[in-house]
N, C-alpha and C positions, 0 to 999 in steps of 0.2 A: 043625726048623721044618717045618710043613706047607706044601704048595705052595699059593700064593695066599692063605694065611691067616696067622694069628698063632699063634706057639707058646704053649704053656701058661705058660712062664716069662715071656714078654713080657706076656701078659694079667695075670698076677699082679703083675708090676712096675707096670703101669699102674693097677691097682686100688689098690695100696699108695700110689703117688704121689698118686692122687686123694683117698684118705682123709687123707693128710698135708696136702694143700692145703685140705681142708675141716675140718681139726681145730679151728681157731679158731672156726668157726661152730658146730660141735658143742659146744664148751666153753661158748660163750655160751648156747646153748639149754639145756644141762644146768644151768648156774648159775641161769638164769631159773627152771627147774623146781625147783631146790633152794630157791629163795626163795618161789615162788608156791604150791607144794604144802603146805608147813607153814602158810602163811597161810590157805589154803582149809580145811585140817583144823581150825585154831583157830576160824575163823568158823563152820564146821559144828558144832563142839562147843558153841560159844556158843549157837547157835540151838537145838540139841537140849537142852542142860542148863540154860539160863537159865530161872528159875522163871516169869517173866512172859510171855515171847515166845509160846510155844506155848499157854500157859494162856489168855491174853487172846484170841488168835486162835481157839482151840478154842471159846470161848464165843460168838464172833461169827460166825465162818466155819469150821465144822468141816472141810469138804471142803478148803478152802485150807490149813488147818493140816496135814492129812495130806499134801497135796502138798508143802508146805514141809519137813515132816519127812522124807518119802521122798527129796526132792531133796537134803537135807542129808546123809542117809545115803549116797546115791549119790555125791555129791561127795566125801565123806570116803573112801569106798572107792577111787574112781578116783585121788584124790590120794595115798593110801597106795601104790597100785600104781605110780603115776608116780614117787613119791619113791624107792621101792625100785629101779626101773630106772635112775633118774637117778644114784643113789649107785653102782650097779654100773658104769654107763658112765663116771662120773667117775673111779673107780678105774682103769678101763682106759685112759682118755686121760691120766691123770697119769703112767702108765708108758710111754706111747706114745713120747715124745721119746727116751728112752734106748734103747728097743727099735728105733726107726727108725734111730738112729745105728749101732747094732750091725748092723742089716740092711745099711746102706750100706757099712760096712766089709767085711762078708762078701762082698757083691756085688762090690766092687772087687777083693778078693783073688781071687775066682773068675774074674773077667774077666782079671786079670793072668796067672793060671795057664793059662787057656785060650789066651791070646795066646802065651805061652811055648811051649806045646805045639803051636801052629799049628792049633788047632781052630776059630778064629773067622775 
């Protein structure tokens, strides 16, 4: 341990504890993203590929039609990126509980060994 500071292990312990306490909030955010991203992709595809939406708008307001088309493409791309990262993080947090329990067991074993050797 450094003088007047926090050791690296204590810092890592506090980060892991914080992530574990925020895990449920992360899962809610991820699930919301897993629901909203496909909905945004579907709506963007409807706007882009529906035969009447852009056609009628293009005849009356061409500039607005291009803005809508560009916004739909942008929304679809951002939603695909969000969906990718949400799936990646969902896989991480589904494994988190098991890995956190293993971490706690290893931490307890290490603390017991250090106490037996008189290092703490």
